[in-house]
C-alpha positions as CSV (number, residue, x, y, z in Angstrom):
1,X,-0.4,-42.2,-1.8
2,X,-1.2,-43.6,-5.2
3,X,-0.7,-41.6,-8.4
4,X,-3.8,-39.6,-9.2
5,X,-4.2,-37.9,-12.6
6,X,-4.0,-34.1,-12.5
7,X,-7.5,-33.7,-14.0
8,X,-9.1,-35.8,-11.3
9,X,-7.4,-33.8,-8.5
10,X,-8.4,-30.5,-10.2
11,X,-12.0,-31.7,-10.5
12,X,-12.1,-32.7,-6.9
13,X,-10.7,-29.4,-5.7
14,X,-13.1,-27.5,-7.9
15,X,-16.0,-29.5,-6.5
16,X,-14.9,-28.9,-2.9
17,X,-14.1,-32.5,-2.2
18,X,-11.1,-31.5,0.0
19,X,-11.0,-29.3,3.0
20,X,-7.7,-27.8,4.0
21,X,-7.5,-27.2,7.8
22,X,-4.7,-25.6,9.8
23,X,-4.6,-24.7,13.5
24,X,-4.4,-21.1,14.6
25,X,-1.1,-21.9,16.2
26,X,0.3,-23.2,12.9
27,X,-1.0,-20.2,11.0
28,X,0.6,-17.8,13.5
29,X,3.9,-19.8,13.4
30,X,4.0,-19.5,9.6
31,X,3.3,-15.8,9.7
32,X,5.9,-15.1,12.5
33,X,8.5,-16.9,10.4
34,X,7.7,-14.7,7.4
35,X,7.6,-11.6,9.6
36,X,11.2,-12.2,10.8
37,X,12.4,-12.0,7.2
38,X,10.3,-9.0,6.4
39,X,11.6,-7.1,9.5
40,X,15.2,-7.7,8.3
41,X,14.4,-6.5,4.8
42,X,12.7,-3.3,6.2
43,X,15.6,-2.7,8.6
44,X,18.0,-2.7,5.6
45,X,16.2,0.4,4.1
46,X,17.2,3.9,4.8
47,X,14.3,5.6,6.6
48,X,13.5,9.3,6.8
49,X,10.8,11.4,8.3
50,X,8.4,13.3,6.0
51,X,6.8,16.3,7.7
52,X,3.7,17.9,6.1
53,X,3.7,21.6,5.6
54,X,1.1,23.5,7.7
55,X,-0.9,24.4,4.6
56,X,-0.8,21.0,3.0
57,X,-4.0,19.6,4.3
58,X,-2.2,16.7,6.0
59,X,-1.6,13.0,5.3
60,X,-4.5,10.6,5.1
61,X,-4.4,6.9,5.9
62,X,-6.4,3.8,5.1
63,X,-7.2,0.2,6.0
64,X,-4.0,-0.7,4.1
65,X,-1.6,2.1,5.3
66,X,1.7,0.6,4.1
67,X,2.3,1.6,0.5
68,X,5.0,-0.2,-1.6
69,X,5.8,1.6,-4.9
70,X,8.4,1.7,-7.6
71,X,10.6,4.8,-7.5
72,X,10.9,4.5,-11.2
73,X,8.7,1.8,-12.7
74,X,10.6,-0.7,-14.9
75,X,9.5,-1.4,-18.4
76,X,7.2,-4.3,-18.9
77,X,5.8,-6.5,-16.2
78,X,7.9,-6.3,-13.0
79,X,6.7,-7.9,-9.7
80,X,6.8,-5.6,-6.8
81,X,8.4,-6.7,-3.5
82,X,9.7,-5.3,-0.2
83,X,13.1,-6.7,-0.9
84,X,13.6,-5.2,-4.3
85,X,15.8,-2.2,-4.9
86,X,14.2,0.7,-6.8
87,X,11.2,0.6,-4.5
88,X,9.9,2.8,-1.7
89,X,7.9,1.9,1.4
90,X,5.7,4.8,2.7
91,X,3.2,5.1,5.5
92,X,1.8,7.9,7.5
93,X,2.1,8.1,11.3
94,X,-0.2,11.1,11.8
95,X,-1.7,13.9,9.7
96,X,1.6,15.8,9.9
97,X,4.2,13.0,9.9
98,X,5.0,10.0,7.7
99,X,8.0,7.8,7.0
100,X,9.5,6.7,3.7
101,X,12.1,4.0,3.3
102,X,14.4,3.2,0.3
103,X,17.4,1.1,-0.2
104,X,20.4,3.4,-0.3
105,X,18.1,6.3,0.0
106,X,18.7,9.8,1.4
107,X,18.8,10.2,5.1
108,X,17.8,13.8,5.8
109,X,14.2,14.6,6.9
110,X,11.9,15.7,4.2
111,X,9.6,18.8,4.3
112,X,6.6,18.0,2.2
113,X,4.7,20.8,0.5
114,X,1.0,20.5,-0.5
115,X,1.8,18.8,-3.8
116,X,4.1,16.2,-2.2
117,X,1.6,15.5,0.6
118,X,-1.2,15.3,-2.0
119,X,0.9,12.8,-4.1
120,X,1.4,10.6,-1.0
121,X,-2.4,10.8,-0.4
122,X,-3.0,9.6,-3.9
123,X,-0.8,6.6,-3.2
124,X,-2.9,6.0,0.0
125,X,-6.2,6.2,-1.9
126,X,-4.8,3.7,-4.5
127,X,-3.7,1.3,-1.8
128,X,-7.0,1.4,0.2
129,X,-9.3,-1.5,0.0
130,X,-12.5,-0.2,1.7
131,X,-11.8,2.7,4.0
132,X,-9.8,5.9,4.1
133,X,-9.3,8.0,7.2
134,X,-8.4,11.7,7.5
135,X,-8.2,14.2,10.3
136,X,-10.6,16.6,8.6
137,X,-11.9,17.6,5.1
138,X,-8.9,19.8,4.3
139,X,-6.7,17.1,2.8
140,X,-5.8,17.1,-0.9
141,X,-5.0,14.5,-3.5
142,X,-2.8,15.3,-6.5
143,X,-3.7,13.4,-9.7
144,X,-0.6,14.4,-11.6
145,X,-2.4,17.5,-13.0
146,X,-4.7,19.0,-10.4
147,X,-5.0,19.3,-6.7
148,X,-8.3,17.7,-5.7
149,X,-10.3,18.2,-2.5
150,X,-12.9,16.0,-1.0
151,X,-15.8,17.5,-3.0
152,X,-14.1,16.7,-6.4
153,X,-13.1,13.3,-5.2
154,X,-16.7,12.4,-4.2
155,X,-18.0,13.8,-7.5
156,X,-15.6,11.7,-9.5
157,X,-16.4,8.6,-7.4
158,X,-20.1,9.1,-8.0
159,X,-19.5,9.5,-11.8
160,X,-17.5,6.2,-11.9
161,X,-20.1,4.4,-9.9
162,X,-22.7,5.5,-12.5
163,X,-20.5,4.3,-15.3
164,X,-19.9,0.9,-13.8
165,X,-23.6,0.5,-13.1
């Protein structure tokens, strides 16, 4: 292939002169290869059950139910990744049960009161792309100051929608 100036290639890509095509099989092979590595990374974490208290309102879930977060956010810009220490992976399994995994984390089961469940629910809302799912309207979200119910969340969402236009 002859040398082509960067500007020419960039212009052709921008104009759509190239079409990148891959087969479904090739795409699946690439994903499965990456999945093997991810499974090993997730298996290296210490996992524990998180059980929601009866009066907590329960866990919610979303169209992106696996939440990856910093345990303590580093200063400045820090990329987040499943293989990094200092991170937790959380996902709900049902309204009353979730799991959380950390490197070198604690191993005993965790009983989550309304504030802890509501904090996990805030993570889930932040992680959602388009949809959130809940067993009923009794769930709560903790914004760091206040426990919020569905009515307050809807009110705030409508206010933000008006502000955005």
